[in-house]
C-alpha positions, 0 to 999 in steps of 0.5 A, a space after each residue: 489500462 487496469 494495470 495503471 489504474 490499480 496502481 494509483 492506491 497507496 496501499 497496493 502493488 499490482 502485477 500483470 503476469 504473462 508466460 513468467 514476465 511480471 510487470 510491477 507498479 509499486 507505490 513510493 515509501 515504506 510500501 515499496 520496502 515490503 514490496 521489494 523482497 517479494 519482487 526479488 524473490 519472483 526474480 530468484 524463481 525464475 520470473 522476468 521482472 519489470 518494475 515501472 518507476 516515476 521519474 520523481 521516486 524517492 525510494 525505487 531505484 534500479 537493482 541487479 534483481 529485476 529491470 526497471 522503466 522510468 517514466 516522466 510524472 507531473 509532480 517533483 520529489 519534494 511534492 512527493 516528500 512533502 505529502 509524505 510528511 504530512 502523512 507521517 505528521 498527522 497519522 503516525 508521529 502521534 495517536 490520531 484524535 477525533 479533533 484532527 479527523 477532518 484534517 487527516 482525511 485532507 492529508 490522505 486526500 492530498 496525497 491520493 491525489 498525487 498518486 493519481 497524477 502519477 497514474 494519469 502520466 503513465 496512462 497517457 504515455 502512449 509510447 510506453 503503454 503501447 510497448 508494455 502489451 501487457 497480459 489479461 491476469 492481474 494480481 493484486 498485492 495488499 501490503 498495508 494493515 489497514 488505515 490508522 484509526 481515528 478513535 485512538 481507542 484500544 482493545 480494552 474500552 469503556 462504554 463511552 469509548 465503545 460508543 465512539 468507536 460505533 460512530 465512527 464505524 458509521 462514518 468510515 464508508 463515507 470518509 473512504 468516499 471522500 479519500 478515494 473520490 479522485 480514483 473514481 473520477 480516473 476511473 470514469 475518464 479512462 474506462 468506458 465500463 461505468 464503475 467505481 474504483 472499489 469495483 475495479 480492484 475487486 477484479 484482483 486475481 490474488 490478494 496477498 495480505 501482510 497480515 498476521 493473526 498474532 497481531 490482527 483479530 480473526 476476520 473472514 477471507 476470501 478463497 483468493 487471499 493468502 497471509 504473508 505476514 513475515 515476509 518483512 523479517 526474513 533478516 534475523 537479528 541475533 539475540 543480545 548476549 545476557 550475562 549469568 549475573 544478569 540472569 541471577 539478579 532477574 530470578 530475585 526480582 
């Protein structure tokens, strides 16, 4: 049960491991592109991998490197694609502005509510859930560097910008409660033990962080956290050829 509940998060992948068997619940979109690298690596190291795939998936497909199990969900590919487009437009195509904060929070809630629907479909699939009979060890794999910043500030700030950053940090906790309120409801419906979604994901045994301190500020980490920042850089592109003429010109600049 915890397995499916964890999978509602759009920045985590959760695996149950039992005797070399790995059950994976990926999140669709670009997050899966990084997760797939890890899944294939697990297969190459002798693990038997099964990936649970919603029937309205956009990027998660079958592969020779792992087995898949498709389960029905209540939304369509068009619904999922539309939510992704909303997020892309509001959070990634342009720097987020303070004036857009409530609209972008609404977009995040809309996206995460769709993830909750998918999780609900999986939990209610009694045939599949009883057949899985997963083990007890949870591995939470965290693949996102963080939520987009709504302040739009860089690491070099004026005094008014620092004040705005301080105010933003004060409302972050409240914003997260709004964004993940659907997850809290899901946990309360399916777990007898009273807890929040935040408390639930804290049970993860291992967190693989796609961070690299070359791009991130140093921060405290727990003993069960490991950095895999270069996992999606395995394919190296050759450097472009540089002619001697260009080298000579650069020396005179």
